[in-house]
N, C-alpha and C positions, 0 to 999 in steps of 0.2 A: 793158708787161711790166717795164721797169726799175723802176717804182714798186712792182709786186708783188714783185719780188726784194728791193727795199729793205725792204719791210714784213715779208717773210719773214725777213730778216736781223735785223731789229729784234726780232721775236718771239722768234727763237732766243736772241739774246744776252741779252735781258732775260727769261730763263727760268732755272729751276733746272737745266735740262739743261745749259746752257752752263757754270753754276757747277761742276756735277760733272764734266763733260768736261774743262774747263780744269784743274781741280784734280788729276784722276787723271793726265792727260797730263803735267802738271808733276812729279807724284810719280815717274812712270816716267822723266822727263828727269833728276830728281835721282838716281834709282837708277842710270841710265846713268853719271852723273858718280862717284857713290859707288863703283861697282864698276869704275871705269876703263874703262868701256864694254865689259867683259867679260860683264856681267850675272850674274857669279858672286857669290852672296850670302855666300860663305865666303872672300872675298878675303884677309882678314888673320886667318883662324882658326888657322893654324899658328904664329902669333906670340903666345906665351903671355901676355906682360905687357898685352896689349889684350883679355883675356878677363875683365875684372873684373866686368861686370854679371851674367854667367851664374854666376860664382864666388860672388857676393854673394847671388844668388837661392838657390843651394845652401846657403849658410851660413844664410840666414834660415829656410830649411826646417828646419835643424837647430838653430835657436834661438840663434844668435849672429850677430855682424857681421863678425868677422875672417875674412880669406880667405888662402889660401896666398900666400907671397911672389911666386911665379912669376906669379900672376894680376894683379899690379899693378906689379911692378918698382920702378923708381925713384920712384914716386908714393906709396909706402907711408908712412903715419904709424905709428910703431912704439909701440903701447900695450900695456903688460904683455907686451913681447917678442913681440907678435903684429902682423901687418900689417892695418891698417884704412885704408879708402879714404874720402877726403872727399866723394866724389861721392854724389848722392842715391840714394834707394832706389826711386823709381817706375820707372825702366827695368829694375830687377831684379824688381819686382812683375810686370811684364809677362811675364817670362821664367819665373816660378815654375810655371805650368801646363806649359811645355815641359820644364822640369827634372823635374817629377813624371812626365811621360809617357815622356821619352826619356833621362833621366839627365843629370848635370852635364857630360858630355863633348860635348854638342851644340854646334854652332857658335855663335858670338856673334851673327851675323846683324845687325851694326850697320847695314849698308847698307840692309837691308829696313826696319828700324825708322826709320832717318833718312827714308826715303822715305814711309812711312806718316805720320810726323809732318808732312812737307812738304805732303802732301795736306791734312791738317787745318788747317795754317796757312793755305793759300790758300783752302780751302773756306770757313773762318770769315770770312776777309776779303771774298771775293767775295759770299758769302750776305748779310753785313752790308750791303755796297754795294747789292746788289740791293734788299734791303728798304728801305734809306734812299731809293733813287730812287723806288720805288713809293710811298712814304709822303709824300715831299716834292717830288718832281719828275716826277710822272706825266704832265704836260701836254707833255713834251719828249721823245718816244720817240726821234727820231733822234739827238738829241745824248746822250741817256742811253745809247743802245746803243754809241756810240763811246766814251763815257766808260768803260763797263764793259770795253771791249777794252783801252784804255789802262791802266786799273788792273790788269787780268789781266797785262799785259806788265810793268808797272813793278813789281808785287809778286811776279812769277814770275822768268822768265829774265833780267830786267834789274835783279834785286835782289841784296842782299848775302847772301842765303841760299846763293849759290854759294860762299861762304867757309866754309860749314859742311857741305860734302858728304863730307868725309873720313870713312871708316868706322871712327872711333875713339870712345872713351868721351866725350872732350871735346865733340866735335860733336854726338853723339846726345843729350847732357845739354842743350845749347843748344836743339836742335830741339824736344825734348819740352816744354821750358820755354815756347817760343814757342807751340807748339800749345795748351797748357793756357791760356795767357794770352789768346790771341786768341779762343779758343772762350768763355772767360768774358766777354770784352767783347761778343762776339756775344749771348750769352745776356742779359747785363745790358741791352743796348740793346732786345732783344725784351721783357724783363720791363717796362721803362719804358713800353711801349706796349700790353702784352697782360696783365700782372699774373697770370701763371700760376705756381703754387707749384713746379712741376717745374723751372722755369727757375732758381730759387734753388738747388734741389737740384744742378742741372747746374753752377751757378757754384761750389758747394762742391767738387765732385769736380774740376773743371777747375783751380781755384786750388790745390788740394792737390797735384794731379799736376804743375802747373808748379813750385810751390816745392819739391816733392820731387824735382825734377829738377835745379833750379839755384836757389840762394837769392836771386838778383836780384829775383825777383818775390814775395818773402815779404810785401810790404805790400799786394799786390793784393787779397786777400780782405778785409782791414781797410777798405780804401778803398771798395770796393764795398758793404761793410755799412753804412758811413756814407751812401752814396748811397741805399740802399734805405730807411734809417731816415728820411732827408730826404723821400723821396717818400711814405712812409707815416705822416709825423708827425701827420696829422689823422685817420687811420684806426686807431684804437685796437684794434679787434677783429683787423684784419689783422696788427697789430704782435704781438699776443699769439699769434696762430695760427703766426706765423713766427719766434717768439722763439728757439727752440732752434736752428732752422736758421741764424739770423743769428749765434748764438754760434759755431756751427761754422764758418761762412763767415769770421769774423774770426780764429779761433783755430787752425783745422786747418792752414792754411799754415805757422804758426809752429811748430807740433808737428812737421810734416813736415820742417821744416828744422832749426831749433835743438834741438828735442826729440830728433830722430834723431842729431844731432851729439853731444849730450850722452850718449846711450846708447852711441854708439861710442867717444867719446874722453874722456868725463868732464867736458867743458866745452862750451858752446854756440859757442865760438870755436876757431879753429885754433891749436895750440901748435907753432909751427914748429921748436922745438928738438927736436921728436920727428919731424921730417919727414926722411926718408932722403935727399932731395935738398938738404937745407940747406946742405952745403958748397958746391954750385954757386951757391947764391943768397947766400952769405954777404957777397960784395962789395956786393950791393945793401943788405943789412941794415946793413953797416958805414957806408955812406953816408947812412943814414936813422936815426941814433941807435940802431942795433943792432936795429931793429924792422922787421917786414914787415907791420905792421897798416894798416888802412885810414887815410888821412890826407888832409885837404884840401890839403896841400902838393903832392900830384900833380896837382891840378886844372888849374892853368894849362898844364902840359905835355901832359896827355892831351887836353884840349880842342883845343889846337892840332893835335895829331897827327891826331885824328879828324875835324877840320873844315877842315884847311888845303886850299887849292885847287891845291897843286903836288905832289901825292903820287904822280904817275905818272912812269915812265921810258919815253919814246917813242923808239923807235930803228927801225932798218932791218932787224933780224933778227927771225925768229919766235921767240916771239910778239912783236909789234910794241909792245905795251904791257905794261910789267912793273912790279913793285914798285920804288919808289924809296928808301924810307927803312927803316932797321933798325938792328941794333947796330953799334957802331963797329968792333969787333973780332970775329974768328972765336971761337966758343966750342966746347966739347966736344961739344955736341949739334948743331952747325951744320954744314951742307954747304959746298961750295966756292962756291956761289952767294952767300954772305954777303959775299964780297970786293967784289962789284960794288954793294953797297947804300951809300947816303949815310948818314952818322951822323944820328940823331934830333937834333931841336933841343930843348934843355932850357931851360925858363924858370924864373926865381927862384920859390920859394926852393930848387930842386933844383940840385945839382951835376951836371957831365957824368958819364955812365955810372952814374947812380944809380937806374936802373929796370931790370927784366927785359924785354928787348925781343925781339920777333920782327919779321919783316918786316911792314909795315903800310901801309894805304892810308887813304882818308877817304871819309866819306859824300859830301862835296862833289864828289869826282871819280868816284864810282861810282853814286849815286842823286841827281843834281842836281834832276831834275824832282820827285822825292818831297820833296826838301828844300824847294824853292820852294813847293810845294803846301801843305806843312805849316806853313810860315810864314804863308801867306795864311789858311789855316784858323784858326790860333790868333788872328789879328787879328779875323776875322769872328766867331768864337765868343764872344770877350769883348765885341766892340762890340755884338753882338745878344743878348748874355746867354743863350746856349744852354748852360745849366749842366749838363744831362745829358751832352752831348758834351764839355763842359769837364771833367767828372769823369773820363771815360773817357780824355781826353788826358792829365790829370794822373797817372792810374794808369800810363799808358804811359810817361810821362816819369820817374816815380819808380823804375820798374824798372831802367833802365841807369845810374842815379846811381852804383851800386857801381863800375862800371868806370871812372869818373872819379877815384875816390879810392883806387884799388889800385896796387900797385907794378909791374904788368905792362902792356904794350901789345902787342896782336896783332890782326890783321885780322879773326879769327873773332869778336872782341868786338863788331865793328860789328853783328852780327846781333842782340845785345842791344838795340840801338836800332831794330831792324826794326819793332817794334809802333808806336812813336810816329810813324814816317814812313808806315807802312801805314794807320793810322787818320787821319793828317793828309791823306793822298792821298784816302782815301774821303770824308772830310767836306768836302774841297774841291769836292764836287758842289754846293755853295752857289753856286759861280761859273757854273753852267751857264745860269741865266737871263740873266745879264749877257752872256755870250759869245753866246747866241741873238739878242741886241739889237744887237750890234756890226755894223759894216759889213763888206762883202765883203773889202775890202783888209785890214782889221784881222784878220778871221778867217783869211785866207790866211797872214799873217805869224805869228799865234799857232799855227796848225796846223803850219806848217812848222818853227817852233822846237821845238814839242812832239815832232814826228817826229824831228828831228835829235838831241835829247836822249835819246830812246828808243833809237835806233840806237847812239849813242855809249855809253850804259850797257850794252847788251847785248854790244857789242864789248869793252868795257873788263873787265867781269866775267868774260867768256868767256876772254879772253887771261890775265888774272890767274890764273883757275882753271887754265888749261893750264900756265902756268909752275909753279904749286904742285903740280899732280897729277903731271905727267910729267917735266918738265925737272929739277926739284929733288928728286924722290924716286925715280925710275926710271933713275938712272945717267946722266942728262944733264949737261951742263956749266953750265946755268943762266945 
């Protein structure tokens, strides 16, 4: 009977039912966090500055991009004496049908959209993992089943997605960017094995949606176009048939990002002299030659901040695990909890206090298992010359490069690195045959270590989320 139960478990986990159920459950989990467990989708509706996407949708219907000042508050860029937002248009496109039907006074529903995007993120990842296991490791159903469970936990409740549950435009932009990116990676992997034209169409839409939400993924379509061209280099007829789609795949993400910025602001880059909050950031600009532009001078400090192994404050009061690093001094927008944060470590060529800092933690301390799995995957991919996987990993790595060269550090930016560690974890399935051949004692040690890291990650991101959502924003002392 035990064998039958085990077989039933394997069949369930290695099926699309598990992929869908795990994804939807995680979406509901994210909705709980996003609504502060009230399950009220209009939680921040009455706070006008956070109604930007709906206001932008209404503006687009009326043929322009500017929005009322009250819809964006201190995030306005003042262009021709009107308020324009630097946030992408894809989240607003999703709201256009709602605005048509119910008017521009509808709730913003950030928490709902964040949760839907979370479902797509996890579904795209788990579906890719399932297809990979079926294609390359179908002879190890028992180990495959447990691998699927581990991946679902690592990329779900034990992941940095818990840092983007807040029902605001910042977090929703990141979530849609991740959803589009991982869906595009899923479709590209399918296309390399199935060669169906609709999959390229899906990549076009997914890449445009991703870049139209957040510009970090603007290169994804171009990189996938190069991948498709490499695979079709000997099939001239297929190249001709798909030529128009490949042009769209390469260029549409750029149009959705820099083209839209040009229409909004007259330039594909942000002119911070027109930024309403520039006075708050002036001290950062002054320490960086008067500029807030992307620069490699930030890389040593940002890399240290996002990968350091000592980014947690472990204490005896609830929540027991808290953020450790942040700004050195309280700022106008900071709460009293900033006083307990340690100052960030600046590395040359930066001077102290020369970046805009929010509280932050690291990948190393929140997703250690995914980090180790990704390192192992990169080694295996290049040793075995698995170039299709290599291209996917490179595209995933190219996306978060922007966060290493910008003037701000925040924990929500860790989510920009989620795709590289999600894909690295999935592709670590290459280690399953080796694990199957290890001795019992080695398997016990490895299994215990994996379990401990999973528990540690779940507890860590949960407590950091608790500190962020309740203690620091709902009247607590932090």
